[in-house]
Every structure is written in structure tokens, then in C-alpha cells.
N, CA and C atoms as an extended XYZ file, in Angstrom:
348
Properties=species:S:1:pos:R:3:atomname:S:1:resname:S:1:resid:I:1 pbc="F F F"
N        13.736       -1.243      -31.912 N   MET     1
C        13.209       -1.734      -30.664 CA  MET     1
C        13.029       -0.547      -29.719 C   MET     1
N        11.903       -0.505      -28.992 N   ARG     2
C        11.600        0.583      -28.075 CA  ARG     2
C        11.870        0.128      -26.643 C   ARG     2
N        12.603        0.941      -25.900 N   TYR     3
C        12.902        0.618      -24.511 CA  TYR     3
C        12.112        1.537      -23.598 C   TYR     3
N        11.516        0.958      -22.559 N   GLU     4
C        10.801        1.737      -21.553 CA  GLU     4
C        11.807        2.381      -20.616 C   GLU     4
N        11.576        3.617      -20.267 N   GLN     5
C        12.441        4.289      -19.315 CA  GLN     5
C        12.165        3.749      -17.916 C   GLN     5
N        13.223        3.442      -17.191 N   THR     6
C        13.076        2.992      -15.813 CA  THR     6
C        13.700        4.024      -14.887 C   THR     6
N        13.245        3.992      -13.637 N   PHE     7
C        13.683        4.969      -12.654 CA  PHE     7
C        14.141        4.252      -11.392 C   PHE     7
N        15.236        4.722      -10.829 N   ALA     8
C        15.682        4.218       -9.534 CA  ALA     8
C        14.773        4.818       -8.457 C   ALA     8
N        14.535        4.058       -7.414 N   ALA     9
C        13.692        4.517       -6.315 CA  ALA     9
C        14.479        4.498       -5.015 C   ALA     9
N        14.055        5.364       -4.111 N   GLU    10
C        14.685        5.426       -2.802 CA  GLU    10
C        13.600        5.423       -1.735 C   GLU    10
N        13.720        4.525       -0.771 N   LEU    11
C        12.764        4.430        0.326 CA  LEU    11
C        12.770        5.722        1.121 C   LEU    11
N        11.583        6.233        1.425 N   ARG    12
C        11.454        7.486        2.172 CA  ARG    12
C        10.767        7.297        3.522 C   ARG    12
N         9.818        6.346        3.607 N   ASN    13
C         9.005        6.245        4.813 CA  ASN    13
C         8.376        4.866        4.857 C   ASN    13
N         8.401        4.253        6.016 N   PHE    14
C         7.678        3.000        6.193 CA  PHE    14
C         6.937        2.996        7.522 C   PHE    14
N         6.676        4.184        8.058 N   GLU    15
C         6.007        4.304        9.352 CA  GLU    15
C         4.716        5.109        9.312 C   GLU    15
N         4.597        6.071        8.395 N   ARG    16
C         3.434        6.960        8.357 CA  ARG    16
C         2.665        6.773        7.053 C   ARG    16
N         1.592        6.013        7.085 N   PRO    17
C         0.847        5.746        5.843 CA  PRO    17
C         0.185        6.987        5.258 C   PRO    17
N         0.089        6.985        3.952 N   ASN    18
C        -0.666        7.998        3.222 CA  ASN    18
C        -1.631        7.235        2.321 C   ASN    18
N        -2.914        7.330        2.612 N   TRP    19
C        -3.939        6.595        1.869 CA  TRP    19
C        -4.511        7.390        0.702 C   TRP    19
N        -4.191        8.679        0.613 N   ASP    20
C        -4.813        9.534       -0.410 CA  ASP    20
C        -4.629        9.036       -1.846 C   ASP    20
N        -3.411        8.652       -2.286 N   PRO    21
C        -3.288        8.192       -3.674 CA  PRO    21
C        -4.165        6.969       -3.977 C   PRO    21
N        -4.265        6.043       -3.024 N   LEU    22
C        -5.093        4.855       -3.240 CA  LEU    22
C        -6.574        5.220       -3.217 C   LEU    22
N        -6.976        6.072       -2.289 N   LEU    23
C        -8.373        6.531       -2.246 CA  LEU    23
C        -8.772        7.195       -3.558 C   LEU    23
N        -7.882        8.034       -4.080 N   ASP    24
C        -8.172        8.712       -5.350 CA  ASP    24
C        -8.335        7.723       -6.495 C   ASP    24
N        -7.590        6.623       -6.450 N   LEU    25
C        -7.635        5.652       -7.544 CA  LEU    25
C        -8.798        4.687       -7.436 C   LEU    25
N        -8.996        4.071       -6.264 N   VAL    26
C        -9.979        2.981       -6.167 CA  VAL    26
C       -11.216        3.323       -5.349 C   VAL    26
N       -11.209        4.400       -4.607 N   GLY    27
C       -12.370        4.779       -3.816 CA  GLY    27
C       -12.362        4.170       -2.424 C   GLY    27
N       -13.234        4.704       -1.577 N   ALA    28
C       -13.243        4.372       -0.151 CA  ALA    28
C       -13.614        2.921        0.135 C   ALA    28
N       -14.472        2.326       -0.661 N   HIS    29
C       -14.882        0.963       -0.343 CA  HIS    29
C       -13.773       -0.048       -0.629 C   HIS    29
N       -13.093        0.083       -1.748 N   LEU    30
C       -12.052       -0.876       -2.106 CA  LEU    30
C       -10.757       -0.667       -1.324 C   LEU    30
N       -10.519        0.544       -0.829 N   VAL    31
C        -9.271        0.818       -0.127 CA  VAL    31
C        -9.133       -0.045        1.128 C   VAL    31
N       -10.220       -0.471        1.712 N   ARG    32
C       -10.149       -1.254        2.954 CA  ARG    32
C        -9.589       -2.664        2.743 C   ARG    32
N        -9.428       -3.078        1.495 N   PHE    33
C        -8.857       -4.388        1.180 CA  PHE    33
C        -7.340       -4.319        0.940 C   PHE    33
N        -6.742       -3.174        1.215 N   PHE    34
C        -5.313       -2.971        0.993 CA  PHE    34
C        -4.574       -2.677        2.293 C   PHE    34
N        -3.277       -2.944        2.253 N   MET    35
C        -2.357       -2.570        3.322 CA  MET    35
C        -1.359       -1.584        2.734 C   MET    35
N        -1.090       -0.512        3.467 N   TRP    36
C        -0.034        0.410        3.049 CA  TRP    36
C         1.284       -0.196        3.477 C   TRP    36
N         2.269       -0.225        2.583 N   MET    37
C         3.545       -0.875        2.873 CA  MET    37
C         4.690        0.115        3.059 C   MET    37
N         4.781        1.115        2.195 N   SER    38
C         5.892        2.062        2.293 CA  SER    38
C         5.685        3.220        1.331 C   SER    38
N         6.543        4.220        1.511 N   GLU    39
C         6.610        5.370        0.615 CA  GLU    39
C         8.024        5.420        0.048 C   GLU    39
N         8.119        5.700       -1.228 N   PHE    40
C         9.422        5.806       -1.868 CA  PHE    40
C         9.387        6.967       -2.842 C   PHE    40
N        10.554        7.409       -3.251 N   GLU    41
C        10.633        8.472       -4.239 CA  GLU    41
C        11.120        7.883       -5.552 C   GLU    41
N        10.385        8.164       -6.620 N   VAL    42
C        10.729        7.673       -7.945 CA  VAL    42
C        10.428        8.776       -8.954 C   VAL    42
N        11.346        9.042       -9.848 N   ASP    43
C        11.200       10.077      -10.871 CA  ASP    43
C        10.767       11.414      -10.267 C   ASP    43
N        11.332       11.752       -9.100 N   GLY    44
C        11.044       13.029       -8.461 CA  GLY    44
C         9.706       13.115       -7.758 C   GLY    44
N         9.011       11.994       -7.637 N   VAL    45
C         7.664       11.976       -7.047 CA  VAL    45
C         7.629       11.013       -5.866 C   VAL    45
N         6.898       11.384       -4.838 N   HIS    46
C         6.675       10.444       -3.745 CA  HIS    46
C         5.584        9.480       -4.187 C   HIS    46
N         5.846        8.202       -3.990 N   ALA    47
C         4.912        7.154       -4.398 CA  ALA    47
C         4.715        6.207       -3.220 C   ALA    47
N         3.627        5.444       -3.275 N   HIS    48
C         3.265        4.566       -2.170 CA  HIS    48
C         2.995        3.161       -2.684 C   HIS    48
N         3.433        2.202       -1.886 N   ALA    49
C         3.213        0.790       -2.199 CA  ALA    49
C         2.049        0.298       -1.350 C   ALA    49
N         1.041       -0.254       -2.018 N   TYR    50
C        -0.132       -0.817       -1.347 CA  TYR    50
C        -0.263       -2.272       -1.758 C   TYR    50
N        -0.501       -3.134       -0.785 N   LYS    51
C        -0.611       -4.575       -1.041 CA  LYS    51
C        -2.051       -5.020       -0.799 C   LYS    51
N        -2.633       -5.699       -1.793 N   HIS    52
C        -3.998       -6.206       -1.659 CA  HIS    52
C        -4.009       -7.366       -0.670 C   HIS    52
N        -4.931       -7.353        0.266 N   ALA    53
C        -4.969       -8.351        1.341 CA  ALA    53
C        -5.239       -9.764        0.839 C   ALA    53
N        -5.996       -9.917       -0.223 N   ALA    54
C        -6.341      -11.255       -0.708 CA  ALA    54
C        -5.406      -11.718       -1.825 C   ALA    54
N        -5.206      -10.889       -2.845 N   THR    55
C        -4.413      -11.319       -4.002 CA  THR    55
C        -2.915      -11.219       -3.742 C   THR    55
N        -2.529      -10.428       -2.734 N   ARG    56
C        -1.119      -10.204       -2.370 CA  ARG    56
C        -0.361       -9.468       -3.467 C   ARG    56
N        -1.078       -8.846       -4.396 N   GLN    57
C        -0.468       -8.056       -5.463 CA  GLN    57
C        -0.359       -6.597       -5.022 C   GLN    57
N         0.579       -5.890       -5.617 N   TYR    58
C         0.858       -4.507       -5.238 CA  TYR    58
C         0.350       -3.512       -6.266 C   TYR    58
N        -0.037       -2.343       -5.756 N   LEU    59
C        -0.219       -1.139       -6.563 CA  LEU    59
C         0.821       -0.143       -6.078 C   LEU    59
N         1.549        0.453       -7.004 N   TYR    60
C         2.534        1.483       -6.697 CA  TYR    60
C         2.002        2.772       -7.308 C   TYR    60
N         1.594        3.709       -6.467 N   ILE    61
C         0.894        4.897       -6.940 CA  ILE    61
C         1.657        6.149       -6.530 C   ILE    61
N         1.982        6.976       -7.521 N   GLY    62
C         2.625        8.250       -7.253 CA  GLY    62
C         1.617        9.274       -6.772 C   GLY    62
N         2.089       10.214       -5.974 N   GLU    63
C         1.199       11.277       -5.510 CA  GLU    63
C         0.738       12.170       -6.655 C   GLU    63
N         1.344       12.032       -7.819 N   ASP    64
C         0.906       12.756       -9.009 CA  ASP    64
C        -0.114       11.961       -9.820 C   ASP    64
N        -0.499       10.772       -9.316 N   GLY    65
C        -1.514        9.954       -9.978 CA  GLY    65
C        -0.968        8.875      -10.898 C   GLY    65
N         0.318        8.929      -11.232 N   ARG    66
C         0.884        7.882      -12.078 CA  ARG    66
C         0.971        6.569      -11.318 C   ARG    66
N         0.827        5.465      -12.042 N   LEU    67
C         1.049        4.141      -11.487 CA  LEU    67
C         2.396        3.646      -11.991 C   LEU    67
N         3.078        2.918      -11.126 N   PHE    68
C         4.391        2.376      -11.465 CA  PHE    68
C         4.360        0.869      -11.318 C   PHE    68
N         5.300        0.215      -11.986 N   GLU    69
C         5.483       -1.221      -11.791 CA  GLU    69
C         6.951       -1.475      -11.492 C   GLU    69
N         7.155       -2.435      -10.623 N   LEU    70
C         8.500       -2.821      -10.223 CA  LEU    70
C         9.107       -3.670      -11.330 C   LEU    70
N        10.305       -3.301      -11.775 N   VAL    71
C        10.953       -4.046      -12.857 CA  VAL    71
C        12.305       -4.623      -12.444 C   VAL    71
N        12.743       -4.322      -11.264 N   GLY    72
C        14.004       -4.814      -10.732 CA  GLY    72
C        14.187       -4.274       -9.336 C   GLY    72
N        15.243       -4.659       -8.709 N   ARG    73
C        15.464       -4.192       -7.346 CA  ARG    73
C        15.539       -2.663       -7.314 C   ARG    73
N        14.537       -2.048       -6.701 N   PHE    74
C        14.442       -0.593       -6.559 CA  PHE    74
C        14.394        0.131       -7.901 C   PHE    74
N        13.884       -0.532       -8.943 N   ARG    75
C        13.714        0.104      -10.250 CA  ARG    75
C        12.262       -0.038      -10.679 C   ARG    75
N        11.715        1.060      -11.181 N   TYR    76
C        10.314        1.124      -11.578 CA  TYR    76
C        10.194        1.753      -12.948 C   TYR    76
N         9.070        1.501      -13.580 N   ARG    77
C         8.694        2.227      -14.796 CA  ARG    77
C         7.216        2.576      -14.662 C   ARG    77
N         6.798        3.525      -15.468 N   VAL    78
C         5.393        3.913      -15.464 CA  VAL    78
C         4.571        2.737      -15.968 C   VAL    78
N         3.497        2.432      -15.256 N   ALA    79
C         2.655        1.277      -15.580 CA  ALA    79
C         1.417        1.701      -16.357 C   ALA    79
N         0.917        0.786      -17.149 N   ASP    80
C        -0.368        0.955      -17.814 CA  ASP    80
C        -1.463        0.816      -16.753 C   ASP    80
N        -2.292        1.829      -16.610 N   ARG    81
C        -3.316        1.875      -15.556 CA  ARG    81
C        -4.257        0.665      -15.603 C   ARG    81
N        -4.762        0.383      -16.767 N   ARG    82
C        -5.720       -0.727      -16.892 CA  ARG    82
C        -5.078       -2.067      -16.505 C   ARG    82
N        -3.877       -2.293      -17.012 N   ARG    83
C        -3.187       -3.544      -16.715 CA  ARG    83
C        -2.846       -3.669      -15.230 C   ARG    83
N        -2.410       -2.577      -14.621 N   ALA    84
C        -2.067       -2.596      -13.195 CA  ALA    84
C        -3.288       -2.919      -12.342 C   ALA    84
N        -4.434       -2.348      -12.690 N   LEU    85
C        -5.660       -2.619      -11.928 CA  LEU    85
C        -6.130       -4.056      -12.127 C   LEU    85
N        -6.050       -4.542      -13.353 N   GLU    86
C        -6.433       -5.935      -13.596 CA  GLU    86
C        -5.545       -6.886      -12.797 C   GLU    86
N        -4.264       -6.609      -12.776 N   GLN    87
C        -3.324       -7.490      -12.083 CA  GLN    87
C        -3.565       -7.510      -10.577 C   GLN    87
N        -3.798       -6.356       -9.980 N   VAL    88
C        -3.946       -6.320       -8.525 CA  VAL    88
C        -5.227       -7.010       -8.059 C   VAL    88
N        -6.262       -7.013       -8.897 N   PHE    89
C        -7.529       -7.640       -8.510 CA  PHE    89
C        -7.729       -9.028       -9.122 C   PHE    89
N        -6.764       -9.484       -9.914 N   GLU    90
C        -6.891      -10.764      -10.614 CA  GLU    90
C        -7.144      -11.920       -9.637 C   GLU    90
N        -8.159      -12.708       -9.979 N   GLU    91
C        -8.527      -13.908       -9.216 CA  GLU    91
C        -8.900      -13.622       -7.767 C   GLU    91
N        -9.396      -12.408       -7.508 N   TRP    92
C        -9.790      -12.047       -6.152 CA  TRP    92
C       -10.939      -12.916       -5.669 C   TRP    92
N       -11.899      -13.171       -6.541 N   GLU    93
C       -13.040      -13.996       -6.155 CA  GLU    93
C       -12.551      -15.385       -5.772 C   GLU    93
N       -12.989      -15.872       -4.657 N   GLY    94
C       -12.565      -17.174       -4.185 CA  GLY    94
C       -11.406      -17.116       -3.208 C   GLY    94
N       -10.782      -15.954       -3.072 N   LEU    95
C        -9.715      -15.778       -2.093 CA  LEU    95
C       -10.295      -15.140       -0.836 C   LEU    95
N        -9.554      -15.195        0.227 N   SER    96
C       -10.026      -14.613        1.480 CA  SER    96
C        -9.179      -13.398        1.820 C   SER    96
N        -9.786      -12.259        2.094 N   PRO    97
C       -11.213      -11.994        2.164 CA  PRO    97
C       -11.809      -11.807        0.770 C   PRO    97
N       -12.966      -12.418        0.561 N   GLU    98
C       -13.669      -12.299       -0.721 CA  GLU    98
C       -14.295      -10.924       -0.861 C   GLU    98
N       -14.444      -10.456       -2.088 N   PRO    99
C       -15.144       -9.178       -2.278 CA  PRO    99
C       -16.629       -9.334       -1.957 C   PRO    99
N       -17.175       -8.370       -1.244 N   ASP   100
C       -18.612       -8.363       -1.000 CA  ASP   100
C       -19.310       -7.735       -2.214 C   ASP   100
N       -20.607       -7.666       -2.172 N   GLU   101
C       -21.360       -7.133       -3.323 CA  GLU   101
C       -20.985       -5.688       -3.633 C   GLU   101
N       -20.804       -4.881       -2.606 N   ALA   102
C       -20.426       -3.478       -2.827 CA  ALA   102
C       -19.042       -3.400       -3.470 C   ALA   102
N       -18.127       -4.247       -3.042 N   ALA   103
C       -16.778       -4.260       -3.627 CA  ALA   103
C       -16.838       -4.693       -5.081 C   ALA   103
N       -17.661       -5.686       -5.380 N   ARG   104
C       -17.800       -6.127       -6.775 CA  ARG   104
C       -18.332       -4.995       -7.656 C   ARG   104
N       -19.313       -4.257       -7.143 N   ALA   105
C       -19.881       -3.141       -7.902 CA  ALA   105
C       -18.840       -2.043       -8.114 C   ALA   105
N       -18.069       -1.712       -7.074 N   GLU   106
C       -17.018       -0.701       -7.198 CA  GLU   106
C       -15.929       -1.144       -8.165 C   GLU   106
N       -15.590       -2.405       -8.090 N   LEU   107
C       -14.566       -2.950       -8.983 CA  LEU   107
C       -15.023       -2.866      -10.439 C   LEU   107
N       -16.269       -3.163      -10.685 N   GLU   108
C       -16.795       -3.069      -12.048 CA  GLU   108
C       -16.761       -1.620      -12.545 C   GLU   108
N       -17.135       -0.663      -11.693 N   ARG   109
C       -17.068        0.758      -12.072 CA  ARG   109
C       -15.621        1.165      -12.350 C   ARG   109
N       -14.716        0.707      -11.516 N   LEU   110
C       -13.293        1.015      -11.690 CA  LEU   110
C       -12.778        0.467      -13.012 C   LEU   110
N       -13.156       -0.753      -13.344 N   ARG   111
C       -12.727       -1.351      -14.619 CA  ARG   111
C       -13.284       -0.594      -15.814 C   ARG   111
N       -14.540       -0.176      -15.738 N   ARG   112
C       -15.135        0.604      -16.830 CA  ARG   112
C       -14.416        1.937      -17.009 C   ARG   112
N       -14.093        2.613      -15.902 N   ARG   113
C       -13.366        3.885      -15.980 CA  ARG   113
C       -11.978        3.687      -16.575 C   ARG   113
N       -11.290        2.615      -16.175 N   ALA   114
C        -9.935        2.356      -16.665 CA  ALA   114
C        -9.951        2.024      -18.151 C   ALA   114
N       -11.035        1.436      -18.643 N   ALA   115
C       -11.124        1.040      -20.046 CA  ALA   115
C       -11.423        2.226      -20.956 C   ALA   115
N       -11.964        3.302      -20.391 N   SER   116
C       -12.338        4.446      -21.251 CA  SER   116
C       -11.259        5.473      -21.364 C   SER   116
């Protein structure tokens, strides 16, 4: 049986947002549908929690580009990029705020990039 390595996290900041990791991942158009929640340190890296305004799902993105998933109270593991993106945008259509045409196009490009 294979066990995924998990990492303890420590809250570092909840007052000064850093949008760069999210911008690098999803681009300028999709970033406007997120809220920055906090910064934490995990596996020696500063990471940021972003919450999607419609789906209420989180992306946890390290400043080194890795994505993390929460697996317990203050415990994370490295996340599969494609799965994390699918989860955060899942069932977005029909929720408020709905994606506009530009957001749909960006989302499709993002999904194609994640699949390759």
C-alpha cells in the first residue's frame, strides 16, 4: 500500500493578499472570481488559500507552483493539478456569479493545459 506524504501547515498571514500564485495558475480573467483567504507555510513553502466565489471550493497554491489539498486540520498533501482545477470549478455553471463567455473560454484553455 502506498501512503501519500502529508505536511503540517502554519498560518502566516491573513491580512495581506498575494494574488501572484493564482494569477500564474488561472490567469487574469478567472482570478476575479476568487477571494484570497490566507497565507500559510507548508513543506517549507509559503502557500495561499483562494476560495471560488460561486462554487465555494478552495485552491491551495504554493509560491513554488505546487497545488496542495487539505487532508486534515492544518495538514496538506501535494494535489493533482488537473483534479484540483476540476474540483474548484465543478458545477460553476448555474451558480452565482455565473461564468461569462470570456471566463468559459479561459476555463476551457486552462483545462486543456492541465490535461497535457
